[in-house]
C-alpha positions, 0 to 999 in steps of 0.5 A: 500499499503506497503512502504519500509520506514515503517522499516526504521532505528531509527533516529539519535539524534537532533545534526545536523551537520553543514555540512547537513545545508551547503548541503541543502543551496547548494541543495536549490539554484541548484534546485530553479535555475533549476526549472526556466530554465526547466519550461520556456525551457520546455514550450517553446519546448512543452515538458511534461517530461521537465515541470514534471522535472521542477515541481519536481525541484520546489518541491525539493526547497520548501522542502529544504527550509523546511528542512532548517527551522526546522534543529536543532528542535526537532524530532517531528517538523522534522517529521512533515516537512517530512510529509508535504513534502510527501504531497507536493510530492503527489500533484505535482505527481498528477499535473504532471500526469494531465498535461501529459494526456493533452499532449498526447491528443493534440498530442504535438511533442517536440523538442528532441534536447533541451530535451536532453540538459536540460536533461543532465544538469539537471542530472549532477546537481541533481548527485552532489546533490545526492552524497551530500546527500548520507551520510545522506540517513540513518538519521531521516525522514526529511533527509531521505525525502531529499534523496528520493527526490534527488534520484528520481530527478536523476532518472527522469533526466536519463529518460528524456534523454531517452525520447528525444532519443525516441522522436528523433527516432520515431519522435512522442510525446509519449516517452515524455508522456511516461516519464512524466507518469513514473515521476508522478508515482514516485513522488506518490510512493516516497511521500507515502514512505516519509509519512509513515516513517514520520508517524512512527516516529511521532507515535514512539516518542508519544509512547516514551513521554508517556512512560516517562510521565506515568512510569510502576509501579516497 
């Protein structure tokens, strides 16, 4: 399976700007807070899409914490952190798809008004976070992984709003199920992108180290 990150630009040198760390801290607090809100309301409203979005907030909060822990470290550690985040995204995506199947089987009818309100608030929050990380989207694998996660979140929030409109208009839970499935697929694709980029970055770093250790004969 091909991924666009395999041709990503070379990572920036290890000179982490202070604004990157500040952006990570703010993003961590926003995502942790919205996870708590969405998981509670999602269960109460019976919405698979909101629960999928809540789990995505949790995964991103954990990813931001990992990014904070490796900020300023050597490139190899940042690449490993990005690889861990990619695997985490894949795992969460699999859970979302499984939960979606369960909701489809049980025929749950979510509360459209609640979905719309929470989805709009989440979109505003993730839109602000995405704006903060826009300038870092072409950085190393760790920075790029944060941008991909945030971008996917904003797209997911927008689709949740569409699902709320669909549930309200049709009186069925199928729009909610469809959106949760789309979010799960987005998670799979985003996780694969991050893993691909991190592996390429680690491989290039190892090759560079080998060249330094064994210089060619003149």
